[in-house]
Structures are given as C-alpha cells and as structure tokens.
DOBATI-128673 format. One record per atom (N, C-alpha, C): x, y, z; residue in one letter. Coordinates in steps of 0.1 Angstrom, whole numbers, plus 5000, padded with zeros to 4 digits. Layout:
XYZA/...
END
This chain:
374285126653M/375085226646M/374185336640M/374685466642S/373885576637S/373985586622S/372885626616T/372885646601T/372785796598T/372885876608K/372786016606K/373986066597K/373686146587P/374686186577P/375686276584P/376986256580N/378086336585N/378186466576N/378086576582T/378086706574T/379386786576T/380386716582T/381586796586T/382586796574T/382386726564G/383386716553G/384386606555G/384286536566S/385286436569S/384586306573S/385086186570A/384486066573A/384586026588A/385486086595D/385786046609D/385986156619D/385686286615T/385886396624T/384586456628T/384386456641A/383186516647A/383286666647A/382186746647P/382286896646P/383086946658P/382986896670E/383786946681E/385286926679E/385586816673E/387086786670E/387586876659E/386686906649L/387086986638L/387387126644L/386587176653A/386787306659A/388087316666A/388587206672K/389787206679K/391087196670K/390887156658A/391987146649A/392587276646A/393987276645P/394687406643P/394387456628P/394187586627A/393987636614A/395287626606A/395187616593K/396287606584K/396987746583K/398287746585D/399087866584D/398987916569D/398488036567P/398388086553P/399688106546P/400788096554R/402088116548R/402687976543R/401987866546D/402387736541D/401887716527D/402787716518L/402387716504L/402987596497L/402387546486P/402787426480P/404187446472P/404787326469D/405987326461D/405587326447D/405987436440V/405587446425V/406787436416V/407987396422S/409187406414S/409187316402S/408387206402G/408287116391G/407287156380G/406587256382L/405587296372L/406087376360L/405587356349I/405987426337I/405087556336I/405787666334V/405087796333V/405187846319V/403987876313G/403887936300G/403588086302G/404188166293V/403888316294V/403388356280V/402088386279L/401488436267L/401788586266L/402388626255G/402788766254G/404188776260G/404988666259G/406288656265G/407388736258G/406988796247T/407988876240T/407889026243T/406789056251G/406589196255G/407389226268G/407489346272P/408289386284P/407989306297P/406689306301Q/406289246313Q/406389096312Q/405889036301G/405988896300G/407388846299G/408288916292K/409688876291K/410388886304K/409988996312G/410689006325G/410288896334G/408988866335L/408488756343L/409188626339L/409188596326A/409888476322A/411288466326A/411988576325Y/413388576329Y/413588556344Y/412788616352R/412888606367R/412588456371R/411488406366L/411088266370L/412088166365L/412588186353A/413588086348A/414888096356A/415288216359K/416488236367K/416388176380K/415088166386A/414888106399A/414787956398A/414887896386G/414887756384G/413587696378G/412587786375Q/411387736369Q/411487696355Q/410887596350K/410787566336K/409787666329K/410287736319V/409487846313V/409387836298V/408187846293I/407987856278I/407387996275I/407888066266I/407288196263I/406488176249I/405388236249G/404488226237G/404388356229G/404188346217S/403988466208S/403088416196S/402488506189R/401688466178R/402688406167R/403888446167A/404888396158A/405888316166A/405988186163A/406888096170A/408388146169A/408788196157G/410088236155G/410488356164G/409588446166R/409788556174R/409988506189R/409088416193A/409188366206A/410488296209A/410988216199R/412288146201R/413388236201R/413388346194A/414388446194A/414488516208A/413288546213A/413288616226A/413788516237A/413388386236A/413888286245A/415388276245A/415988276233G/417388266232G/418088386239G/417488506239E/418088616246E/417988606261E/416988536266L/416788526280L/417688416287L/417988306279G/418788206285G/418088126296G/418788066305H/418187996316H/417287886312H/417487826300G/416587716296G/415287756291G/414987886289V/413687926284V/413487886270V/412287836267E/411887786253E/410887886247E/410787886234G/409887976227G/408987886219G/407687926217A/406787856209A/405587946205A/404787906196D/403587986193D/402687976205D/401688066206N/400788066218N/400087936220N/399587876210A/398887746212A/399787636218A/400987626213E/401887526218E/402287556233E/402587686235C/402887736248C/401787696258C/400587716255A/399487686264A/399287536266A/399487466255Q/399287316256Q/400287256265Q/401587296265R/402687236272R/402787286286R/402087386290S/402287446303S/401287396314S/401687396326D/400787366337D/400087496342D/400887606343I/400387736346I/400687826334I/399687906331V/399787996319V/399588146324V/400588226323I/400488366326I/400088446314I/399088526315V/398588606304V/399188746305V/400088786296A/400688916296A/400588986283A/399488956276V/399289016263V/398789166264V/398889246254P/398389386255P/396889386257P/396389476264W/394889486267W/394089476254W/394489556244D/393589566232D/393489426225D/394389336228G/394289206221G/393889096231G/393589126243H/393389036254H/392188936251H/391088986248G/389888906246G/390088816234G/390588866223K/390688786211K/391688676213K/392788706220A/393888606222A/393388486231A/392588516241L/392088416250L/390988336243L/390188396236E/389088326229E/389688226219E/390788266213A/391388176203A/392088056210A/392388066223L/393087956230L/392287886240L/390987896238R/389987836248R/390287686250R/390487616239E/390587476239E/391987436246E/392987506242E/394387476247E/394487516262E/393687606267L/393687646281L/392687576290L/391987486284T/390987406292T/391687326303T/391287336315G/391887266326G/393087336332G/393587436326K/394887496330K/394587606341K/395587626349L/395587736358L/396087866351L/395287956349V/395588076341V/395788196351V/396888266349V/397188386358V/397088506349V/396088586351D/395888706342D/396588826349D/397588896342C/398289006348C/398089136339C/396989136331V/396789246322V/396089356329V/396589476326N/395989606332N/395289686321N/393989696321P/393289776311P/393489926315P/394289986307L/394590136309L/394490216297L/394090336299G/394090436288G/395190546291G/395590616281F/396490726283F/396090856276F/396190966282D/395991096275D/396991196281D/396791316278K/397891416282K/397991436297K/396991386304K/396991386319K/397691266325K/397991166317G/398691046321G/397790926320G/398090826328A/397390696327A/396090696335A/395090626330Y/393890616338Y/393290476335Y/392490426345A/391990286344A/390790286335A/390690176327L/389490146319L/388690036327L/387490026325E/386689926332E/385989846321E/386489716319P/385789626309P/384389596313P/383589556303A/382189526306A/382089416316A/382989326317E/382989216327E/383389256341E/383989376342G/384489426355G/385889446355G/386689356349S/388189356349S/388689266338S/389989276336A/390589186326A/390489046331A/390689026344A/390688886349A/389288826348A/388188906351Q/386888856349Q/386488836335Q/387088916326Q/386888886312Q/387488756308Q/388688726313A/389388596311A/388488486316A/387888496328A/387088396334A/385888366326A/385288476320A/384088456312A/384388386298A/385588416293L/385988356280L/386588216282L/386988186294L/387688056296L/386887976307L/385687936305P/384887876316P/385387746320P/386287676313E/386787546317E/388287566322E/388687686324S/389987706330S/389887756344S/390987756352R/390987806366R/391687946366R/390888046365V/391488186363V/391788256376V/392988306377T/393388386389T/393988516383T/394288616392A/394788746388A/395988776397A/397088816391A/398388846398A/399388906390A/400488956396F/401689016389F/401389146382F/400389226387H/399989346380H/400989466383H/401589466394H/402289586399H/403789576398H/404289506388L/405689486387L/406289576376L/407489626379S/408189706369S/408889616359S/408589626346A/409289556336A/410689586335A/411089706338V/412489756338V/413289676349V/412789666361L/413489596371L/413489446368L/412389386363L/412289246360L/413389206350L/413689286341Q/414589256330Q/416089296333Q/416289366344D/417689406347D/418489296353D/419489246346P/420289136351P/421189166363P/421289296366D/422189346377D/421389356390D/420089336389I/419289336401I/418989186406I/419389156418D/419189016423D/417888996429D/417289096435E/415989076442E/414989186438E/413689146437I/412689236433I/411889266446I/411989376452D/411489416465D/409989456463D/409089356463T/407689386462T/406789266466T/405589296469D/404589196471D/403689176458D/403189066457V/402289036445V/400889006451V/399889076448M/398489056452M/397888946443M/397388846449V/396888726441V/395388716444V/394588706434L/393088696436L/392588566428L/391588506434G/390988396427G/389888336435G/389188246429E/387988176435E/388288056443E/389387986439E/389787866447E/390987886454E/390987866467R/392187896476R/393387816471R/393187696467A/394287606463A/394987666451A/394287726442D/394787786430D/395587916433D/394987996442V/395688116447V/396988076453V/396987976461E/398187936469E/399287896459E/398987826448I/399887796438I/400587916432I/399788016429V/400288136423V/401088216433V/400688216446Q/401488276456Q/402888216457Q/402888086457A/404088006458A/404988036445A/404388056434L/405088086422L/405788226423L/404988326428A/405588456430A/406788446440A/406688366450G/407688356460G/408988286455G/408888226444R/410088166438R/411088276434R/410588396431I/411488506427I/411988576440I/413288586441P/413888646453P/413388786456P/412988806468G/412488936473G/410988956471G/410388866465M/408988876462M/408088786470M/406888826474R/405988746481R/404588746474R/403888636474G/402588636470G/401588646481G/400688746481I/399688776491I/398288756487I/397488666494Y/396088656490Y/395388786492Y/394688826481A/393988956481A/392488946478A/391888826479G/390488826477G/390088746465G/388788756462R/388188686451R/388388766438R/387988706427L/388288766414L/387488896412L/386388906419R/385589026417R/386289156422R/387389136429G/388189246434G/389289286424G/389389216413A/390489236404A/390589376398A/389389446396H/389389576390H/390189676398H/390089676411Q/390789766420Q/392289746419Q/392689616418V/394089586417V/394689626403V/393989596393E/394389636379E/394489786378E/393489856384S/393390006383S/394590076390S/395090016401L/396090076409L/397390096401L/397490026390V/398690046381V/398790186376V/397590246373A/397590386368A/398190476379A/397890456392N/398490536402N/399990516403N/400390386402L/401890356403L/402590426391L/401990436380I/402690506368I/402890646372I/401890706378S/401990846382S/403090866393S/403190776402V/404290776412V/405590766405V/405790676396N/406990656390N/407490776381N/406490836375R/406790956367R/407291066376R/406591086387R/406891196396R/408191186403R/408491056407Y/409691036415Y/410890966407Y/410690956394K/411690886386K/412090756392K/411090666395A/411290546403A/410590426395A/410690306401H/410090186396H/409390126408H/408390196413A/407690166425A/406890036425A/406889956436G/406089846437G/405189856450G/404689746455L/403889756467L/404389656478L/404189696491R/404489606502R/403189606511R/402789486514V/401589476524V/402189466538V/401789556547T/402389556560T/401589466570T/402289426580D/401689346591D/401189206587D/401789156576V/401489026571V/402688936571V/
END
C-alpha cells in the first residue's frame, strides 16, 4: 500500500477523477430560510427597509438600536413578526447580522459589539459618503472601505459586504411587491458569500451576485454616490442589474 500523501483534499479522489468532476453551479445556493437575521441600525431607512422585506419574505428578523424601546416601536410598525431589541441582544440572538448604521458611528458601534458578533456572519452595507453643494461623493476609510474596517474591528467574525445599492424608499413601500435589482456580494469565504446571496434572493425580484473579495468593497460602496446623482437627475430610485449572468 502506498504511503504517498494525498494532496487532492479528498480521502478517495485521485487528481484525474477530480478534474472530471462537474463544477458546482454558482446559482446553487443554500437554504437560509431558518436563519435569524439581525439588523443593526434597523430603525434607520435602509435597515428598516431591509428588515421589512426580509420579514415579509418569511425570514425571522430582529432589528437592533441603541435604545431597545425605539427598536421595539419600529418593529411594531413593520409587523410580519419582526422583533426589536438593543444592539447587543440583536447581535447575540442572530445568525446573520446586517450592519446598517450611519457611517459616522460605524466603527464605534462595531467595536462595542465585538464580543456579541464573535463567530457571526456579518453583512456590512454601510456606504462612506460625504455631501457638499456638488452632491454626494465617496469617502475612503483608512482601512480601504467600511467592510474592511468591519473586518479589522471584528477579527473573530465572518465579514461580508452587500446590500449597498438599494433604495430605502422602494424597500419600505408596501405597494411594491418586487425589488428589481441585483445585490453585489463580496467576501473572503465563498460559503459565506453564498449564504448572503441566498438571503438577497429571498426578496422577490432580487438576486445576490458574487462580486469578488472584500478588498473590492470600496468600489461597490463608492458607486452609491453615482446612483444618488442618477436618482436626482432622473427623479428615480435606480438600482443595478448585472447582465449575462
């Protein structure tokens, strides 16, 4: 019997057999319907809109706020079984935690929740933007992006980036049944990215699209400034569609 080590990653698959194995279809995504989703900053427009859409799609959602009473009041407005809690409880009880806090409080909020977010799948959707008389413009954090700042502050969490290009107005409109947009998802671990893609796909009309590793998050976050310009010029609520995928 050969004692040569197997370097294929499998105990019983030879390299030539591995080469013949069909590639996994990137559209095959996991079932995430049983996961609890927490939304930090869930009383703000984007967080509240995401919580509403996910809960309406059947996801169990908890929205977090610095004040538990404020979170519970917002949850009551949303219905669909949404619960409210302070940020720490929201993070502790959730399997996936969406970060939708204002950029100016982003670092401080995550640093305070480092313990509660340990081991959690964190989805950062914060856009570092500035505004002046010429309109919106992108800021560049020292770490490169909001998502990379989150990864630096949460070394024991699994940080991804997604949900940047969504209109809070459309998300919160109960008369709109489908959100016609794609969600670009970035992360270091493909399995984590696929979970977030699947979560996006729970919302009717929406798709989650793999868009690379976390180092590319700055471009994705910055594009929001361009979308704001589009929306102001055309009086619209523009999103994005990735073609030929």
